[in-house]
C-alpha positions in Angstrom: -55.3 15.8 4.0 -54.4 12.5 2.2 -52.4 14.4 -0.5 -50.4 16.3 2.1 -49.6 13.1 4.0 -48.4 11.4 0.7 -46.3 14.5 -0.1 -44.7 14.4 3.4 -43.9 10.6 3.0 -42.4 11.2 -0.4 -40.1 14.0 0.9 -39.2 11.8 3.9 -38.4 8.9 1.6 -36.1 11.1 -0.6 -34.2 12.4 2.4 -33.7 8.9 3.8 -32.5 7.6 0.4 -30.1 10.4 -0.1 -28.7 10.0 3.4 -27.9 6.3 2.7 -26.1 7.0 -0.5 -22.3 6.5 -0.4 -20.1 9.6 -1.1 -16.7 9.2 -2.6 -14.0 11.6 -3.9 -14.0 11.6 -7.7 -11.4 12.6 -10.3 -9.9 11.2 -13.4 -6.1 11.0 -14.2 -5.0 13.8 -11.9 -1.3 14.1 -11.1 -1.6 14.3 -7.3 -3.9 13.3 -4.5 -4.4 16.9 -3.5 -5.4 17.9 -7.0 -7.8 15.0 -7.2 -9.5 15.8 -3.9 -10.1 19.4 -5.1 -12.8 18.1 -7.5 -14.8 17.2 -4.4 -17.0 14.3 -3.6 -19.8 12.7 -5.6 -22.9 10.9 -4.4 -22.8 7.4 -5.7 -25.7 5.6 -7.4 -27.6 2.9 -5.6 -25.6 0.2 -7.4 -22.2 1.6 -6.3 -21.3 0.5 -2.8 -17.5 1.1 -2.8 -15.1 4.0 -3.3 -12.2 3.0 -5.7 -8.9 4.7 -6.0 -6.7 3.7 -8.9 -3.1 4.9 -9.1 -0.8 4.3 -12.0 2.7 5.1 -12.9 3.9 5.2 -16.5 7.6 5.9 -16.7 8.2 8.8 -14.4 4.5 10.0 -14.6 2.1 9.4 -11.7 -1.7 9.5 -12.2 -4.6 9.0 -9.7 -8.3 8.4 -10.4 -11.1 8.0 -7.9 -14.7 7.0 -8.4 -17.7 5.2 -7.1 -17.8 1.5 -8.0 -19.3 -1.8 -7.3 -17.3 -3.9 -4.7 -17.0 -6.7 -7.2 -15.4 -4.5 -9.9 -13.0 -2.9 -7.4 -12.0 -6.3 -6.0 -11.2 -7.5 -9.5 -8.7 -4.7 -10.0 -5.3 -6.0 -9.2 -1.8 -4.5 -8.9 0.5 -5.1 -11.8 3.6 -4.0 -13.4 3.6 -4.5 -17.2 6.2 -3.0 -19.5 7.1 -0.2 -17.1 3.4 0.6 -16.4 2.4 0.1 -12.7 -1.3 0.0 -11.6 -2.6 -0.2 -8.1 -6.2 0.0 -6.9 -7.7 0.2 -3.4 -11.3 -0.2 -2.2 -13.2 1.1 0.8 -16.8 1.4 1.7 -17.5 4.3 4.0 -18.3 8.0 3.2 -15.3 9.8 1.8 -13.0 6.9 2.8 -10.9 7.5 -0.4 -9.5 10.9 0.8 -6.0 9.5 1.0 -4.1 7.7 -1.7 -2.7 4.3 -0.7 1.0 3.8 -1.4 1.7 1.2 -4.0 2.1 -2.3 -2.7 5.7 -2.4 -3.7 6.4 0.6 -1.4 4.5 -1.0 1.5 6.5 -4.3 1.0 9.8 -2.4 1.0 8.8 -0.5 4.2 8.1 -3.8 5.9 11.4 -5.2 4.8 13.1 -2.2 6.3 11.4 -2.9 9.6 12.4 -6.6 9.7 15.7 -5.9 11.5 13.9 -3.9 14.2 11.4 -6.7 14.7 14.2 -9.3 15.1 16.0 -6.9 17.6 12.9 -6.6 19.7 12.4 -10.4 19.8 16.0 -10.7 21.1 15.4 -8.0 23.7 12.4 -9.7 25.1 14.1 -13.1 25.1 12.6 -14.9 22.2 15.6 -16.9 20.8 13.6 -19.1 18.6 14.5 -22.2 20.6 11.6 -24.0 22.2 12.0 -24.7 25.9 9.9 -27.0 28.0 9.1 -26.3 31.6 
């Protein structure tokens, strides 16, 4: 009876531990997000608490890699542009959260600049002229 109880507890422990492990999409130097995701997800080790996506552009060539990582390692990866080589990393911490690739920061910044005139127009429409008035 005791042996069966220990066996049941061991199996239950394994099920609980595997349910808590983070799952991330994983690939290495694929040329598109779709191709990368076709490799499927991997179950991260206990020390990996983050899904990391790294995108790089070298000349006209684009590469994407995805993997399990420690949050501190992912946070240390920064975007950069050195001698025509661009690198961008993003981090997330829920199951399969790295399914999409993030646009490089330069693309996001350019998109925000394109929206600036729209934002200014909206402020004018709602009556914000930038001049403080006192009641």
